[in-house]
C-alpha positions as CSV (number, residue, x, y, z in Angstrom):
1,M,45.2,-101.8,-76.3
2,T,44.3,-98.5,-77.6
3,H,45.8,-95.1,-76.9
4,D,43.0,-92.5,-76.5
5,E,43.8,-88.8,-76.5
6,P,42.9,-86.7,-73.4
7,P,39.6,-85.0,-73.6
8,R,40.9,-81.5,-74.5
9,R,37.5,-80.2,-75.5
10,S,36.0,-80.9,-72.1
11,L,38.7,-78.9,-70.4
12,S,38.1,-75.9,-72.6
13,V,34.5,-76.1,-71.9
14,R,35.1,-76.1,-68.2
15,A,37.5,-73.2,-68.5
16,R,34.8,-71.2,-70.3
17,L,32.2,-72.1,-67.8
18,L,34.5,-71.0,-65.0
19,S,35.3,-67.7,-66.7
20,V,31.6,-67.1,-67.4
21,T,30.8,-68.0,-63.8
22,G,33.6,-65.6,-62.6
23,I,32.3,-62.7,-64.7
24,A,28.8,-63.3,-63.4
25,V,30.0,-63.3,-59.8
26,V,32.0,-60.1,-60.4
27,A,29.0,-58.5,-62.0
28,S,26.8,-59.6,-59.1
29,L,29.3,-58.1,-56.7
30,L,29.3,-54.8,-58.6
31,V,25.5,-54.6,-58.7
32,W,25.3,-55.5,-55.0
33,H,28.0,-52.9,-54.1
34,A,26.0,-50.2,-56.0
35,Q,22.8,-51.2,-54.3
36,I,24.5,-51.0,-50.9
37,A,25.9,-47.6,-51.7
38,D,22.5,-46.2,-52.8
39,F,20.9,-47.6,-49.6
40,V,23.5,-46.2,-47.3
41,G,23.6,-42.9,-49.2
42,L,27.3,-42.9,-50.1
43,D,28.3,-40.9,-53.2
44,S,31.2,-41.7,-55.2
45,A,34.0,-39.2,-55.7
46,G,32.7,-38.3,-59.2
47,D,29.1,-37.8,-58.0
48,K,29.9,-35.0,-55.6
49,A,28.4,-31.7,-56.6
50,P,30.8,-29.0,-57.4
51,V,31.2,-26.1,-55.1
52,V,29.1,-23.2,-56.4
53,A,30.4,-19.8,-55.7
54,A,28.2,-17.0,-54.5
55,S,28.1,-15.6,-58.0
56,G,26.6,-18.9,-59.3
57,A,29.6,-20.1,-61.3
58,A,30.8,-23.6,-60.5
59,G,34.4,-23.9,-59.3
60,D,34.9,-20.2,-58.6
61,E,36.5,-19.2,-55.4
62,V,34.2,-17.9,-52.7
63,P,35.0,-14.2,-52.3
64,A,36.1,-13.1,-48.8
65,P,33.7,-11.0,-46.9
66,P,34.4,-7.2,-47.1
67,V,36.5,-5.9,-44.3
68,R,34.8,-3.2,-42.3
69,T,36.8,-0.1,-41.8
70,A,36.4,1.7,-38.5
71,T,34.6,4.9,-38.9
72,A,36.0,7.7,-36.8
73,K,33.4,9.2,-34.5
74,P,33.1,13.0,-34.7
75,K,34.6,14.6,-31.7
76,Q,32.1,16.2,-29.4
77,P,32.9,19.6,-28.1
78,P,33.9,19.5,-24.4
79,T,30.9,20.0,-22.2
80,K,31.2,23.0,-19.9
81,S,30.5,22.3,-16.2
82,P,27.6,24.3,-14.9
83,R,28.5,27.5,-13.2
84,K,28.1,27.4,-9.5
85,T,25.7,30.0,-8.3
86,P,27.5,32.1,-5.7
87,K,25.8,31.7,-2.3
88,P,24.5,35.0,-0.8
89,E,26.7,36.3,1.9
90,R,25.3,36.0,5.3
91,T,24.8,39.2,7.1
92,P,26.1,39.2,10.7
93,T,23.5,38.5,13.3
94,A,23.0,41.2,15.7
95,D,23.7,40.5,19.3
96,A,21.3,41.1,22.1
97,S,22.6,44.7,22.6
98,T,21.9,45.6,18.9
99,P,18.3,46.2,17.6
100,S,17.7,43.5,14.9
101,S,14.2,44.7,14.0
102,E,11.6,47.4,14.6
103,N,11.1,45.9,18.1
104,G,14.7,46.1,19.0
105,P,16.4,43.2,20.9
106,Y,13.1,41.9,22.1
107,D,11.2,38.8,20.9
108,E,7.7,40.2,21.1
109,E,6.0,36.7,21.1
110,S,7.9,35.5,24.2
111,T,8.5,36.5,27.8
112,D,11.8,38.2,26.6
113,G,12.1,41.7,28.1
114,M,9.2,41.3,30.5
115,S,9.5,42.4,34.2
116,A,10.5,39.6,36.5
117,K,7.1,39.7,38.3
118,L,5.0,39.5,35.2
119,R,7.2,36.8,33.6
120,S,7.1,34.4,36.6
121,R,3.3,34.8,37.1
122,L,2.5,34.3,33.4
123,L,4.6,31.2,33.1
124,K,2.8,29.6,36.1
125,A,-0.6,30.5,34.6
126,M,0.3,29.1,31.2
127,A,1.4,25.8,32.8
128,A,-1.9,25.6,34.8
129,A,-3.9,26.3,31.6
130,K,-2.0,23.6,29.7
131,A,-2.8,21.1,32.5
132,D,-6.5,22.0,31.9
133,G,-6.1,21.4,28.1
134,V,-6.0,25.1,27.2
135,V,-3.2,26.8,25.3
136,I,-2.2,30.4,26.0
137,T,0.1,32.0,23.5
138,I,1.9,35.4,23.7
139,T,0.9,37.6,20.8
140,S,2.7,40.8,22.1
141,G,4.9,41.2,25.1
142,R,7.7,43.7,25.5
143,R,7.8,46.4,22.7
144,S,10.3,49.0,21.8
145,A,9.4,52.6,21.9
146,A,9.9,52.9,18.2
147,K,7.3,50.1,17.4
148,Q,4.9,51.5,20.0
149,Q,5.1,54.9,18.3
150,R,4.5,53.4,14.9
151,L,1.4,51.5,16.2
152,F,0.1,54.7,17.8
153,D,0.6,56.7,14.5
154,D,-1.3,54.0,12.6
155,A,-4.2,54.2,15.1
156,V,-4.4,58.0,14.8
157,R,-4.7,57.6,11.0
158,K,-7.3,54.9,11.5
159,Y,-9.5,56.5,14.2
160,G,-8.9,60.2,13.3
161,S,-7.7,61.7,16.6
162,Y,-5.2,61.4,19.3
163,R,-7.8,60.7,22.0
164,L,-9.7,58.0,20.1
165,A,-6.4,56.3,19.0
166,A,-5.2,56.2,22.6
167,R,-8.2,54.0,23.6
168,W,-6.6,51.2,21.6
169,V,-2.9,52.1,21.5
170,L,-1.2,54.3,24.0
171,P,1.7,56.5,23.1
172,P,5.1,55.1,24.1
173,E,5.5,57.2,27.2
174,Y,2.2,55.8,28.6
175,S,2.4,52.2,27.4
176,E,3.0,49.4,29.9
177,H,4.2,47.2,26.9
178,V,7.2,49.5,26.5
179,K,8.0,49.0,30.2
180,G,7.7,45.3,30.0
181,R,4.7,45.2,32.4
182,A,1.9,44.2,30.0
183,V,1.1,41.2,27.7
184,D,-1.4,40.4,25.0
185,V,-2.4,36.8,24.7
186,G,-4.4,34.4,22.5
187,P,-6.3,32.6,21.3
188,A,-9.9,33.2,22.4
189,A,-9.9,30.1,24.7
190,G,-6.6,31.3,26.3
191,M,-8.0,34.8,26.9
192,A,-11.2,33.4,28.5
193,W,-9.2,31.0,30.8
194,L,-6.8,33.7,31.9
195,N,-9.7,36.1,32.5
196,R,-11.3,33.6,34.9
197,N,-8.2,32.2,36.6
198,G,-5.6,34.9,36.2
199,Y,-6.2,36.3,39.7
200,R,-4.9,33.1,41.2
201,Y,-1.5,34.0,39.8
202,G,-1.8,37.8,40.3
203,I,-2.6,38.6,36.6
204,C,-5.7,40.6,35.6
205,R,-7.4,41.9,32.5
206,R,-7.3,45.7,32.6
207,Y,-9.6,47.1,29.9
208,D,-13.1,46.2,28.8
209,N,-12.4,46.8,25.1
210,E,-9.3,44.6,25.1
211,P,-10.0,41.0,26.2
212,W,-6.4,40.1,25.2
213,H,-4.5,42.7,27.4
214,F,-3.3,41.5,30.9
215,E,-1.1,43.1,33.6
216,A,0.2,42.0,37.0
217,T,-2.1,44.3,39.0
218,T,-3.0,42.2,42.1
219,T,-1.5,39.9,44.6
220,P,-1.8,36.2,43.6
221,G,-5.0,34.7,45.0
222,R,-6.7,38.1,45.6
223,K,-9.5,39.6,43.6
224,C,-8.6,41.8,40.6
225,P,-9.3,45.5,40.6
226,P,-12.3,46.8,38.6
227,R,-11.6,47.0,34.9
228,E,-11.3,50.3,33.0
229,P,-13.5,50.8,30.0
230,Y,-10.5,51.7,27.8
231,A,-7.0,53.2,28.1
232,V,-6.6,56.9,28.5
233,A,-3.5,58.9,27.7
234,K,-3.2,61.8,30.1
235,R,-1.8,64.8,28.4
């Protein structure tokens, strides 16, 4: 019976093989870990790029942005409010008893101041003309003595004599306009209508040279008296 020694050399070989195998496994793991990190895109702590400051030096602190100081706005001079233009004072309106113009208290282009007879007849004739589609307007009705005198004076300068002027404008003492018993009308169509139909309402044309001049010289419905060639001022 022999006593053999244990195979010490085989154990050491095994240990070396195991150590070599372990190192290989660890190295494989490290290589595999690096490959995985590259694939995923993970950087190690030492691979991170240093923070570069705005000036370009690595590691410098980024300077804080400059603080804007509020600029005081220049004070504008106070604007003056526009001055209000004073309104003109109204002159008191004259009442009916106070002459407000050259024609006194009368509105020359209305029936104001006419005799009651002429006024009522003229209004009826104007309404009938309107129904026929014709407009009759009053161009001159009641006149003041002052205006009649001024018109007569103008006519004397125009025609050269008292007698010739009186054919167109009578002096105040002879004028039926001053008495409220005459009226001048227009336009031409209104004159023509009233010349044809005025007698129905007691209104007649008086002078040949004035197709616009009418007076209440007849009874309504009766024929008008013959016309005079022109007015005459008896002196």
